[in-house]
N, C-alpha and C positions, 0 to 999 in steps of 0.2 A: 226204466223201459225195458221190456223183455227184447232179447236179441232177435227174435224174429220179426217183432213190430219195427225195430230199428232198421233192419234189412229191408223190410217192405216200404218204410218210408223213403229209403235211399232209392229204391227202384222207382216208385211213383215220382219223385223228383227227376230221375234221369228221363222218364218217359216225357214228362212235361217239356223237358228241356231239349229233346231230340227230335221235335217235329221239324222236318226237313222241308224246304220249298220243293214244289213238283215242277217239272219243266213244261215248256210249251213248244208246239210245233207251229210254224208258219205254213198255211195252207192257201193255194191259188185255187178259188173255185169259179170255174167257167159255167156261166148259166145265162141262157136267153141273151146271148150275145155280148156279155160283159165279163170281165175277170174281176173278182172280188177278192179282197185280203181278209182272211180269218185265222184267228189263233186258237188251237187246242190246247186246253190245259189238262195233262195227263195224270189223273189221280189214280191210275192203274199202277204208278210206280212207288206208291205206299207200300208199307211192309207186307201187308196181306192182299194187295191189289186193288185197293178202293179208297174212296175219299172217307168212308166209314172208320177208317184207323184214327182220323183225327177226331171224330165224333166219340169214339170209345175212350180215348185218353181223357177228354174233357168230362166224360160221365163218370169215369172211374176215380178221377182226381176229386170231383165234387162230392160224390157218396162217402169218400174217405174223409173229406173235410167234415161232413156233417155228423158222421158217426164212424170213427176209425175201422178200417178193415184190418184183420189179422190174418195170418196164414190158417188157411182152411175154411175161411168165410165163403159162403156160397153165394153166388151172383145168379140171378135168374131174369131173362129177358126174352121178350117177343122180337122175332127177326124173320125177315124174308131171305136173308142169307149174308150179306156183306157185312153188317155190324156183328153178327154172330161170328164170324170168322175173325174179326178184329178184336172182340172181346175174348175170343178163345185163346189167342196169342198172349193178350196181357195178362190175362186172369192166370195163365199158366206160369208166367214170369213172376207173378206176385205170390205164388204158391197158395192160390186160392181155388175155388171150383166153380163150374159154370153149367147151368141148366138153360138150354135153348128151347123155346118153344116154337116150332115150325109148322108149316103146312105143306100141303101136296105139291104147291108152286114152286118150293125151295128146289133148285136144280140139284140133282144127283151128285154131280161132283162136289158141291158145297155141303151136302150131307155126309158125303164120305170123308171130306176134309174135317169137318166137325167131329166126327166119331173118331178119327184117327189122332186128334188133338186131345182125346179124352173127355169130350163134352157129353153130358146126359142130354138126350134128345127127348123132348116131350112132343108127340105128333098131334096135331089138331086137323081133324077131317070133316068138320061141320061147317058148310058155308055161313057167311054172316048175313046174307041177304042184301049185301050191297056190292056184290060181284067179286068178292075176296073172302078172305079168313082172318083178316086183321081184328076184328071186333071179337071174333071166338077165341083168338090167340090171347087178347088181352084178359079176356074173361079167365082162361086157363091160368094165367100169371096171377091174378089177383086170388084165385082159389088156392094156388101153391103157397102164396105169401100168407093167406088167411091160415093154412094148415101148419105152416112153418114160420113164425113170426120173425125168427132169426134170419131167414133169407133176405138178401139186399136186392131190391129192384132198381137199377139205374133209371127206368122209364124215360126212354128217349124221347117218347111223345109229349112229354109235359116238363121235363127237366131243362132250366134255362141255360145249363152248362152246354147243351146242345147247340143253340145258336152262338153262345159266346165264344166257343172254340174256334168257330168259323170267322166270327168278327175280329178276333185277335190273330189269326193265322191266314186262313184262305182269303179273306177280303183284302188285307194288305199285299199279299202276293199278287193277286189279280190287278190291283191298282198299280203295282210297279211293273208288272210285266206286260201289262197292256199299253201303258205309257200315256202321254199326254193326249195322244190321237184316239184312244179308246172312246166308243160312243155307244157301245150295246154289249150286254153280257147276257148268256142264256144259261139257264141253270134247271136241272131237273128237281121235281118236288116229289116227297113221300111224306116224312114228318114235317117237312118245311123248315127244319132247322138250319140246313146249309144255307137256302137262299135267306131266311131271315137275318143270319149273322153276316153274310156278304153284304146284304142290303144296308144293314145298320152302318158298316164302315163306308161303302161307296157313297150313300147319302150324305155321310159328313164330309168326305174328301174329295167326291167328284159327282156333284149332285147333277151334272148334266148327262151322266151315262144311263141310257134305258136299260132297265132291267126286265127281262122276260121270264116268266115262271113257265117251265115246260112241264106239262102234265099229260096224263094219258086219258084217252076217251074211256068213259065208265068209271073215272075217279072222281071223288067229291072234294078233293084237297082245296081246288080254287074254284068251287062251284060245280053246278052240272048234276046230273043224276048218276047214282051208282048203277054200274053194270059190269059186264065180263071184261076183264083186264087180262092181257096174256104176256105182257112183258115184266118179268120179276124186278121188284124194287122200284118200280115208277107208279106214281099215284097212290091212292088208299082209299079205305072205305070210310074215312070220316075226315071233317075239316081239321085244318092244322091249328094246333094251339099257339102257334109262334107267329103265324103270318096276319098281317093287317092289309087293307087295301093299299095302303101306302108303301107296303114292301116291295111291290113290283108295279110296273107299268102296264103290262099286258100278260094275259095267260093264254098260251098256245097248248090246245088239246090234241094230242098225235095218236093216230090210229096204229094198231100193231103192223098192218101191211106196209104203211108209209116207213115205220121204223125199220122193219126188216129190209125193205128196198134200199134205205140209205146206208144201212150196215154192210149189205153186200156189195153196193157200188162202190163204197169206200174202200172195201179190202180189194175189189177188182182193180181199182185205179192206183192205190197206194201201197198195197201189201200190209196194211194195218188193219187188224180186227178190232173194231169197237164193240163195247158192250151195248146191250139193249137200250139203257138209259142214254147212253152216250149217243147212239143213233137218234133217238128221239129228239135230243138237244140239237142235233145237227139238222133235223127236220124243222124244228122252230125256227131255226136261223134261215133256212131255205125260203120258209113262208114270208119273210120279211124282205126277200129281195125282188121288190116291185120294179117297174120299168122306169120310174122317176124318183122313188124314194127308197133309199137302202143303207144300211150301216156302212160307214167308211172303214171303220176298224173294229171289229166285233170279237169277242172271246166266247168260246164254248166251254164250258166246264164239263169235262168228260169223267163221269164218277168212277168208271172200271173200264176193262178192255173185254174182248171176246171170249177170253178163255172159259168163263162160266156158262157160255151161252152155245156151245158146240152142239149142244143137244136140243137147242130150240132154234134160236134166230138163223144159225147157219146149217140146219138140218132139214133137207127137204121132206124126209118122212113126217116131222113135226108139222111142217106147214100143211100138209094133207090132213094129219090128225086133227088139227085145230081149224080147218076149211078156210085158210087165207093164201093158198097157194096162187090162185087165180088173180087174187087181189094184189099180191106182191108182184107177180111178172108184170100184171097191168101198170102198177106204179113205176117199176123200172122203165118199162118201155115209155111212159110218158115223161119222166125225167130225162131220159137219153134223147127223146125227140126235142126237148128243150134246150139241148147242148150241155146237160150237166156232165161236168168232169171235175174230178179233185186231183191235185198236185202237191206234193210236199215241196216247199222252197226252201225251207231252213228248220233246224231243230236243234 
């Protein structure tokens, strides 16, 4: 075996072995005259700041198993941002190269970080007719791979390593951290891999836990009609290859105005800036806090934090540009009128 390949194998083994459990915070949620108990699981504490660090490890281990990587191998993937950052870190550690296919919705801080990491960016600017650019990005990846058969495409949208890494890591962590009282879990969807993997584990060990798929309005991941989506990384222009109707008990489709309102209120109350997908997950939970029926012990999986959303979710100019400022202010007012307050009780 060549020294370079031996070194790469060692690094892949280290990556797989060093997935660390992310912590939770316990939150008291005051809403409509009741105080509810909520746990937030902070995937922002992964190495590049999102849950996609786990996904990237699973994908790279699998493509190496099928056809061994060697130093200098070229990885190409479509990404809205977080998976690109995760792959950029790992590919560099493996002495390989990475081409990220992105679009105009990819936040500028993410683009800058990818470029600084030595990633080659391929920019797609043709809408896909379903409210986003995903289908166009995938077309660009296929064209690149056809022109360069030696390129390696992990294909997060079809590779079963995507859900499997979450079935083996994220799912068991949620079951352990949620405890015996856990009765509901809220998970954002894009490829659907995270939800599918967690669901596979929870259905086996805690079948009584209600699983809610949190999607975006304008997304077709869990059904519905494609349309404009403003929150990067949430929802998609195509149905998930991983999800079945049995993967979740309910789909919650969240408007961008509600997402932004929840993020801003949570920051005001706790000093913690949630990412857009995390704010959407929080909205999915709030939608289940009825007067008579509500989760007793719920967990929201927070994919990332607010650091990549400073120019969008937390930027008043952006709200005006995308014409949702009035809707956001209205949502905040309604939530506050219903007594919504957040308080960190333990972390």
